[in-house]
N, C-alpha and C positions, 0 to 999 in steps of 0.2 A: 504493498501499500504504500503512497506516494503522499507527503507531506504539501503542505498548500504552499510553498516558496522552495519547495525542491532542497532543501540543506539540512532538515532536521533528521535527524535520525527515528524511522518509527520502529517504538515497541509495542508488544501487548501486554496490557495490565490487565489484573482481576485485582475485585473489591466487590462488596455486598451494599446495595439498597436496601434500607429495611423502611417498609413501609408504614404508616400512621397506622393504619387501623387493616384487619385482615380485609381482604379480596371477598367480595361477593359472589355467588353464582353467576350475575348479569356480568357480574365486572370481568371475571376469568374470561364468561361469552365475549363482551365487546375487546380482550386483549388479543384474543383470538385472530380476528379481521383486522390488527393492527399493523401494517406495512412496515411502520417503524420498530416494530420487534420479531417481525420474521425472518430477521438474518441468523437469530438464535446465540446472537451476543450478550442479552440478557434471558437469564432464565427464570424463571416464576417458580419458588420453591413455597411450599404451604403445609404447615402442621397446625395442630391446636391451637384456636388463635394468636397467629401469629402469618404474617408472607412475606419475602422478601425477595431480592432478586439476586441472582450470582452473575457479575460480571465479565465479562472478559473482552475488552476492547480492545482495538490499536489505535495509538495514538503518540504524539513525540511525549508527552507528559503524561503525569498522573492526572494533576487537574484539568487537562483536556479532556484525556479519557471519562474523567467523571461530569464534567460537562454537557460531551455529548451523549452520554448517560442519561443525566437530567433534561437535556431536551427533551428526550422522546416522549417525556409525559407531557408535555404541554399537550397531544394529541390523546391522552387517556384522561378525561376531566373526572373530578373526585376524586383520584388517586394523588395524596400526596407524602412524600418522602420523609421519612422521620430524620435518619441517618446515614450516614457514609461509615462502614466497617471495613478496616482493614484487619484481618484477623492474623493469626500467626503463619497461617498457610499464605494468605495475601502477600504478608511481608517478606516469605521464603520467594514467592512467585516473581515478588515485581524489583524483587536485589537488595530487597531493603532491610535486610535482618542481621542485624549487628549487634551487638554487646551495647552500642548506645542505644538502640529500640530497648524502652522497655515498658509493657501493659501497662495499660491504665488499671489503675485499682478498680477491685471488684466490690 
């Protein structure tokens, strides 16, 4: 994948988007018809009382990848993102797992 100006290296980034409220059955049906989510870069995961999107996106920067993911929700009315998570896996996948990175207190 090429970047806008052609000079930045594009990387694949991993992170998790937590939805404010669990998706309803109707919202899941709407999601299935949205082209912005059809490429598989954002995968819906649901469990008891929770919904989240596991994201694998290509972009020059992590913030660019997060901005791309969040922009897709403009086409998904009524669904709000509560937080972005960089799990231990995300930190390792993104090449950010170092001794300087300390998990937030539980």
